[in-house]
N, C-alpha and C positions, 0 to 999 in steps of 0.2 A: 800556735805553739808548735815547736819542732817535734816531729815524730820520734818514737823511741829508737834507741840504738842498743849498745850493750856488749859488743865484742871487745874483750880485753886481750892484750898480748902477753903471752907467757912462753919464754924460750926453754927448750929442753934439748940438749945435745943428743939424747937418746933417740929422738925422732929421726935423726940422720941414718939410723940403722934400719929404717922402715920406709924405703923410698918407692914411690909408685912407679917410677920409670922401669925398674927391674921386673915389675909384675904386669906390664902392659901386654895385651894380646899381640902376637908377632905380626899379624896381618891386619891392615886397616881395611875398612869397608870400601868397596869400589865407589859408592856414591860420595859426593863431596859435601853432604850435609847429614846431620843426625839430630833428631829431637826425641827425647825420652818422654815417657808418659807424664803428662802434667795435669791430669783431670782429677786429682785428689782435692782435698779441702784447700780453700784459699784462706790461709791463716792471717790474722791481724794482731800484732802485738800491742797496738795502740801506742801509748806513751811510756810503756814499761821498757825495761832494759833486758828483755828476754829474747833477743834475736837469735841467740845460739839455740835455745830450746825450739824455737820456731823453725830455724834452718835445718836442724837435725830431724825434726818430724817431717818436714818437706822432703828431705833426703829419703827417709824411710818410705814415704808415699810414692816416690818417683824412682825407686831403685829396681833392681832386677826382679825382686819379689815384693809386691806392694802390700801394704797394710793400711787401708784407708778408713777414716772416720772413727777411729777408736783411741787415738793417742792425744793426750792433753799436753800441748807444748809448754804450758806454764808449769805443769808438774814435772816434765822432763827437765826444765830449767832448774827447778828446786832440787832435783836429784843431782844435777851437774854441779851445782855450787858446793855440794858436800864432797865432790871429787876433785875440785879444782885446786889451784895453787895458793889460794888466799883463805884466811879464816875470818876476816872481818865481815864477810857476807854470809856466813853460815846461818845467821838468824833468819835470813830470808826463806829458809827451808820450810818454815811454818808461818810465814807472813802472808797477809792478804795480797791479792793480785796487784792492787794499785800501789803497793809498797815495793814491788820488785824492780829495783833500779840499779843495783850495783853492777850487774853484768858478770860475764864469765868467759872462759877461753873456749875456742873450738875444740881443743883437746878434751876438755871436761865434758862437752856435749857428746863427743864420740865415745868417751868412757861410759857415759850414762846409757847410750844405746847398747854398748857391749854388755853392761851389767844387766840389761833387760834380756839379753840373749838374742838381740836383733842383728848385731854386727859381730862377726867372728874375728875380723881383723880390720885395722884402719891404717892407711898409708899416707904419705905426705909428698908434696911437691912445692917448690919455691921458684918455678920458672914457667913461663907461658907455654912453651912447646909441650911439656909433659901434661899440663892441664888440658890443652886443646886435644892432644892425642887421647887422653883418658875419656873425655866426653865423647869424642868421635868413635872410639873403639870399644868402650866398656860401659860407662854409665855416668850418672850425674855426680857432682862433687859439691862439697861445702866450701865456700870461700869465706875467709875472714880478712877484711881489709879496712883501710881508712875509708871514711865516707865524708864527702864534701857537701856544703850547703847547696851548691849548684846541681847536685844529683837528686835533689828532693822531689823532682817531678819530671817524668819523661816528656819528650817533645811530642808533636802531633804524630810522629811515626813510631812512637814507643821507645825512642832511643834516650839513654841516659849518658851524659857526658861529664867527665871530671872537670869541675870548675868551682870557683868560689873558695871560701875559707874552710878550714878543717872543722867538721862537726863532731867527729869522734870515730869510734870503730863500729863496724857493722858486720853481720853474718847473713849470708844469703846463699842460694843454691844456683849453680851453673848447670843447666839441663839441656843445652842444645848448642850446636855449632853450625855455621854456614861458611864453609871454607872459602868459596870464591869471593864473598864479600868481607872476609876477615872480621866476622862479628860473632858474638855469642848471645844466646838467650838465657835469661836468668829469672828466678822466681823469688820475689820479695815477700816480706811479711808485714806490709802496711795496708792501708785502704786501697792501694793499687798494687798489682802483683807482678805480672809478666812484663819484662823490659828487655831491651837489647843494649849491648855495649860493644864498642870496637875492641879488637884484640890489642890495639895500641894502648887504650885506656886501661884495659885489664892488666897488661904487662906493667904499666906504671904503678898500679895499685899493689900488685904482687911484690914489686921491687921496693915498695915503701913498707917493708916489714909485713907484707901480706903472707897468706898461707892458703894452701888447698889441701883438703882432707878427703880421702877416698875410702869407701868401704868395699872390701873385696867380696863380701857376701852379706846379704840381708835376709835373714831367715824369717819365715812366716810363723808368728806366734800362734799357739793353740787358742 
């Protein structure tokens, strides 16, 4: 059976007022690679539609100030669906874990982190260059993109390639770049976790109604 997905697309023109490009650090690191902390919990959404909750918890665990081992991604998803653009999934806020299937938007996940006081601001990008620069210069980001059946398993080198039919929408974290090889490192929320993908494939996914969300600050909760 196919693993769970759950990212839903929701457009809001107000996002264009909060662009990540304007907030990038002016100077890039001299080194041509950067990998952010990725030794937090390895989360598995199973066959649920809670990838946004899992992706946002992975972001909190891999951000500038980490908080590991205390956040429930299923609960964060339940909080997000009450903040999203749909009402038909609100009943999932009290549903058992195996009933969490509808999915939600990346925006709602960032709002849930903000409501908890973990994110002071979140920004957006819809192009590869800004996303690469943000991971290289600043920190990890949450991606919401299409997901294809051919991406369901990395190859022997840990690489995922865009292929096959469209499976749905997925949310995952981009937490590293290797510029000479034009590839990124990503953190998934299935029974396998870290994978690599070429910049070319990432660009295709972003251009297919994808989005990148960046937190400018993640505060440590008491």
